[in-house]
C-alpha positions in Angstrom: 0.0 0.0 0.0 1.3 3.4 -0.9 2.8 5.2 2.2 0.7 8.3 1.7 -2.5 6.3 1.7 -1.4 4.2 4.7 -0.7 7.4 6.6 -4.3 8.6 5.9 -5.6 5.3 7.3 -3.5 5.6 10.4 -4.7 9.2 10.9 -8.3 8.0 10.6 -7.7 5.4 13.2 -6.1 7.9 15.5 -9.1 10.2 15.2 -11.5 7.4 15.9 -9.5 6.4 19.0 -10.7 9.6 20.7 -14.4 8.4 20.5 -15.9 6.8 23.6 -17.5 3.5 23.2 -20.9 3.9 24.8 -24.5 2.7 24.5 -26.1 5.8 26.1 -26.9 7.5 22.8 -28.2 4.2 21.5 -30.5 4.0 24.5 -31.7 7.6 24.0 -32.3 7.1 20.3 -34.3 3.9 20.8 -36.5 5.6 23.5 -37.0 8.6 21.3 -38.0 6.8 18.1 -39.6 3.6 19.4 -37.9 1.4 16.7 -34.4 0.1 16.1 -34.4 1.0 12.4 -35.4 4.5 13.1 -32.9 4.8 15.9 -30.2 3.4 13.7 -31.0 5.9 11.0 -30.5 8.7 13.5 -26.9 7.6 14.1 -24.7 10.5 13.2 -21.9 8.2 12.1 -24.1 7.5 9.1 -23.2 11.1 8.0 -19.5 10.1 8.3 -18.5 12.9 10.6 -17.0 12.0 14.0 -17.1 15.6 15.2 -21.0 15.7 15.1 -21.6 12.4 16.9 -23.8 12.8 19.9 -21.3 11.3 22.3 -19.7 8.1 21.1 -21.1 4.9 19.8 -21.0 1.1 20.0 -19.1 -1.2 17.7 -21.7 -0.8 14.9 -21.3 3.0 14.9 -17.6 2.9 14.9 -17.2 0.2 12.4 -19.7 1.7 10.0 -17.9 5.1 10.2 -14.6 3.4 9.4 -16.2 1.4 6.6 -17.5 4.5 4.9 -14.3 6.4 5.4 -12.2 3.6 3.8 -14.6 3.3 0.9 -14.2 7.1 0.4 -10.5 6.4 0.0 -11.2 4.0 -2.9 -10.6 0.9 -0.7 -12.7 -2.2 -0.4 -13.1 -3.2 3.2 -15.3 -6.1 4.3 -17.7 -5.9 7.2 -17.4 -9.0 9.4 -19.5 -10.2 12.3 -18.1 -11.6 15.6 -19.5 -14.6 17.5 -19.1 -15.1 21.2 -19.7 -18.6 22.6 -23.4 -19.2 21.8 -24.1 -15.6 21.0 -23.9 -15.0 17.2 -23.4 -11.7 15.5 -22.9 -9.9 18.8 -19.9 -7.9 17.6 -18.6 -6.5 14.4 -15.3 -5.3 12.8 -13.9 -5.1 9.3 -11.1 -6.5 7.2 -9.1 -4.4 4.7 -7.3 -6.2 1.8 -4.1 -4.6 0.7 -4.7 -4.0 -3.0 -0.9 -4.0 -3.7 -0.3 -7.5 -2.4 -1.8 -11.0 -2.3 -1.6 -13.9 0.0 1.1 -15.6 -2.0 3.4 -12.6 -2.3 6.9 -12.9 -0.9 9.5 -10.4 0.0 12.9 -11.6 1.0 11.4 -15.0 1.8 8.8 -13.5 4.2 5.1 -13.6 3.5 3.6 -10.2 2.9 0.5 -9.6 5.0 -2.3 -9.0 2.5 -5.2 -8.2 4.9 -5.6 -6.1 8.1 -8.2 -6.4 10.9 -9.8 -3.1 12.2 -11.7 -3.6 15.4 -12.5 -0.2 16.9 -15.5 -1.5 18.8 -13.1 -3.5 21.0 -10.9 -0.4 21.4 -8.3 -1.8 19.0 -7.3 1.3 17.0 -4.2 -0.2 15.3 -4.6 -2.0 11.9 -3.5 -5.6 12.7 -1.9 -7.7 10.0 -3.9 -10.9 9.8 -1.7 -14.1 9.8 -2.2 -16.8 7.3 -3.2 -20.3 8.7 -0.7 -23.1 8.6 0.9 -24.3 6.4 0.7 -21.0 4.5 1.8 -18.9 7.5 2.4 -18.9 11.2 -1.2 -19.5 12.0 -1.2 -16.8 14.7 0.3 -13.4 15.6 0.8 -11.5 18.9 0.5 -7.7 19.1 1.8 -6.2 22.4 -0.6 -3.3 22.5 -1.1 -1.4 25.8 -2.8 -2.0 28.1 -4.1 -5.2 26.4 -2.1 -7.6 24.3 -3.9 -9.0 21.3 -3.5 -12.4 19.6 -5.0 -13.2 16.2 -5.4 -17.0 15.5 -6.3 -18.5 12.1 -7.5 -22.1 12.5 -8.2 -22.2 8.8 -8.7 -19.9 5.8 -12.4 -19.3 6.6 -12.1 -18.2 10.2 -10.2 -16.1 12.7 -10.1 -15.8 16.5 -9.5 -12.6 18.6 -7.8 -13.2 21.9 -6.8 -10.5 24.4 -4.8 -10.6 27.6 -2.7 -8.3 29.8 0.3 -6.2 28.8 3.5 -7.9 27.6 6.2 -8.0 30.3 9.9 -7.5 29.6 10.5 -11.2 30.0 8.1 -11.9 27.2 5.2 -13.2 29.3 1.7 -11.8 29.5 0.6 -10.1 32.8 -2.8 -11.8 32.7 -4.0 -14.9 30.7 -5.2 -14.6 27.1 -8.9 -15.1 26.6 -10.9 -15.9 23.5 -13.1 -12.9 22.8 -14.7 -13.4 19.3 -14.6 -15.6 16.3 -15.0 -14.0 12.9 -15.9 -15.7 9.6 -13.5 -13.8 7.4 -15.6 -13.8 4.3 -17.7 -11.0 5.8 -21.3 -9.9 5.3 -23.2 -7.6 3.0 -24.2 -4.1 4.1 -27.8 -5.2 4.3 -27.0 -8.0 6.6 -24.7 -5.8 8.7 -27.5 -3.3 9.2 -29.9 -6.1 10.1 -27.6 -7.2 12.9 -27.2 -3.5 13.9 -30.9 -3.2 14.3 -31.1 -6.4 16.3 -28.4 -5.1 18.7 -30.9 -2.5 20.0 -32.8 -5.3 21.8 -29.9 -7.2 23.3 -29.4 -7.5 27.1 -26.6 -5.0 27.2 -29.1 -2.2 26.4 -30.6 -2.6 29.8 -27.6 -1.0 31.6 -24.9 1.6 30.8 -21.8 0.3 29.1 -18.9 2.8 28.6 -15.4 2.1 27.4 -12.6 4.5 26.6 -8.9 4.1 25.8 -6.4 6.8 26.6 -3.8 5.7 24.0 -1.3 8.3 25.1 -1.2 7.1 28.7 -2.0 3.5 27.9 -5.0 3.4 30.2 -8.4 1.9 29.6 -11.6 2.9 31.5 -14.5 0.5 31.5 -17.9 1.0 33.2 -20.8 -1.4 33.6 -23.5 -1.8 36.1 -22.1 0.7 38.6 -18.5 -0.6 38.5 -15.6 1.2 37.0 -12.5 -0.8 35.9 -9.3 1.1 35.2 -6.7 -1.0 33.4 -3.1 -0.1 32.6 0.2 -2.0 32.1 0.3 -2.7 35.8 -3.0 -4.5 35.9 -6.7 -3.7 36.7 -8.4 -1.8 39.6 -12.2 -1.8 40.2 -14.2 0.7 42.1 -17.9 1.2 42.7 -19.3 4.6 41.7 -22.1 5.6 44.1 -25.3 6.6 42.4 -25.3 10.3 43.5 -21.8 10.7 41.9 -22.5 8.7 38.6 -23.5 11.6 36.3 -20.6 13.8 37.3 -17.9 11.1 37.3 -19.0 9.3 34.1 -19.2 12.6 32.3 -15.7 13.5 33.3 -14.0 10.1 32.8 -15.7 9.2 29.5 -15.9 12.8 28.1 -19.6 12.9 27.6 -22.0 15.7 28.4 -23.7 15.5 31.9 -27.0 16.0 30.1 -26.5 13.0 27.9 -25.5 10.8 30.9 -28.3 12.0 33.0 -30.9 11.4 30.3 -29.8 7.9 29.5 -29.6 6.9 33.2 -33.1 8.3 33.7 -34.5 6.2 30.8 -32.8 3.0 32.3 -34.3 3.7 35.7 -37.9 3.6 34.4 
């Protein structure tokens, strides 16, 4: 891929990394419209402008924004759905083929990565080169991101697994065990199917409580909030604290960079 185009892609990912993952705007839109399709159509990411988003978004908002932006660059990303245990199509990401290479390309005897995984909904804002399955490649690849290491595993040509664990120590070990997060059929889905799963996501169990997730890439700190508990994760490990109800609006607004009015309105809807 041409260096100038690759830099544009990295700049896009960096801008997206400043967006908070949150389901509060999703909750507000569903309550306001009464239907998932209408709520989805209100999503400002559909207009492809991060700066006008009402807050942040979930994996569908972030992935859709990224998909549109890459298409505008003349690229051909594929939307992919993630499965978790018995829950199918619970997550989404995208795969970007490198138009300048193919899976059989070789440079100095080393396989050239021909596709990249983008998973902003899981706070992975670095394009990850996807390994080829054995015997064509190593079958897996470890990425020592901070505060969470990521491992991509390719059991075969049709599937891929996303594993995450703690930060990589200086001795090469991982500070906390790797866990399987999602399985992706790499062939991808159509835009129509993607939007169908997006609409279905408005009625999942996670829409009955606030979920917020933000990564401070500069400091290597992740903040995750769910059901009254705030988890702060960095290279040294995780710490959990309970946020008392009277303090929630102020603290969540500050930590996750959301307006107090948005947080208060969403929590009010959930309390009904």
